[in-house]
C-alpha positions, 0 to 999 in steps of 0.5 A: 441660522437654519439647516440648509437643504441636503443636510440630514437631520439628527433622526436621519443620521441616526436611522442610517447608522442604525441600519448599517449597524444591523447589517454589520451585526450579521456574521458571515458563515459558511454552512453545509447540510446534514445528509444521510449516507454510509459510514464505517467503523474500522481498525486503522494502522500504517505500514508499507506495501510489499510484493507478493514475492521478491526474488534476488536473481543470483549468478550460478556461473562465472563470466563476463556479462555479454548481453543485457536483455531486460531493464528495470520496469520490464514485465517478464515471464518465468524463464525469461533470459535476463543477461547472457554471460560470455560462453567461450571459456564455458564451452571449452570446459564442456568440450574438455569434459566430454573428451574426458568422459569418452576416454573414461567410458572406453577404459571402462569398457575394456576393463569390464571385459578383462574383469569378466574374464577374471584378468583383473581383480574387482578392486581394480575394476571398481577404480575404473568404474568410479573414474567413469562416474566422476567423469560423467559428473564433471561433464554434467557440471560443465554442461550446467555451467554453460546453461547457467551462462544464460541467467533467467528469471525464476518467477514471472513479474517485474524487473525491480533492480539491475546491478550488472552492466555489460562487460562486468565480471560476474561471479557465482552467487553475485546478485544481478537482478531483482524480480518481484511479483506485484499482483497481489501486493501485501500489507503486513500490519500489527493489531492490538490483541484487544481489537483482534476479535474484530478482525477475520479472514476475508474481511474488507479493508481500504488502503489509502496512499498519501500520494493518491489522497482522493482515492482508496484501494480495496483489500482483504485480510488474507491471514491472521497470525495464531500467536500474540507478540509478548513484547508488543501485545500485537497480532500480525495480520497480512492483507492482500491488495489485488491490483493491476494498477501500475501506480501501486508499488512496493515500499509505498507508505499506506494507511490500512483501514479494516472495516469492522462495522458499517451504518448504511443510512447514517446522519452525517456532518463534516467534522469541522462543524464541531465546536472545539471550545468545550469538551462537549460535542456541539454544533451551530445550526442556522435557522431563520438567519440566526445561529443556534448552538445544539448539543449532539451525540456522535457515533462513527467518524470516518475521515472528514465525516462524523455520524450524528446519533442525536441532536440534528435532523435531515435538511438542517444546515450546520456552520462549518466556517465562521463559528468562532465567537458565535453565541446562541441566537447570533444573526448570521449570513451565509456566504459562498453557498451551501456546500454539500458534504463530500465523501471522498474515500481517500480523505486524509485520516486521523492518526488513530486506531479507532474511529468511534466518537470525535 
């Protein structure tokens, strides 16, 4: 019995399977181009941001908190009144001191006339003179206590903390507010003595905050400690971050990168293009729909980018996703289009102090 029409012969079936097999052999990959741009070397460490100045405002007089004039988050000038204490008792004390001073002054005037006429001894005159001085001191103290009932800010800045409520009994030396000067912010870090020769005053730094992963903030080295901590072998370095950005706050965890060197026209690829199967630095380059393994020599690494010193050229494409299982000459097909290498300065850094190499 012959084969009916429409039933494929052996050759047709074989040819169809062969075509599908060839199509399936092309492994889907995603690629990115080799590009040129600026890349930096840096010393990296971590710390928390600090205010330029942080002052705990304490009461210098006692009394009930009668009126609160500021709240946490308010920007204030130096000398601004933060809280007023009840002045009734302090005003009464000032009047008593004024009366006592007036009496002492009158007594002093009478005694001085008697002393000048030699009616009393010098020691008796000294007793009255000292009484006047004591009364004068008591009056000044009472006047200051009344002035201190208006608790004011010693510096300009932002109100960071309030620890008093209306009606609270405030006593001398009680902390009632905290005020901080937030411009600039500071970052104090500790760098190994082996790398401190790479750091200098006014050197550029980049500050990365986890909360703002796609951004970086500019800073600079303000001062370098002249000594080395003998226990840790580190040197304290203070950085300054001038900013009016209200998002930056004291206490934020920051990654600090002090820029030590930069290459302005570096050949770069994404770190994820590196093949991690061996200890060598290899990538897969796509050429004529096939992947070829290429040995590369690396330079600086900065965030998600890595510099290539040897092995690649401008315009080549490297596999960034899908290189697992690839062999030299494996057919591939690009999916999702060729993405361009990003340069987000806030890319999440690796936890390390040097960025040379992989």
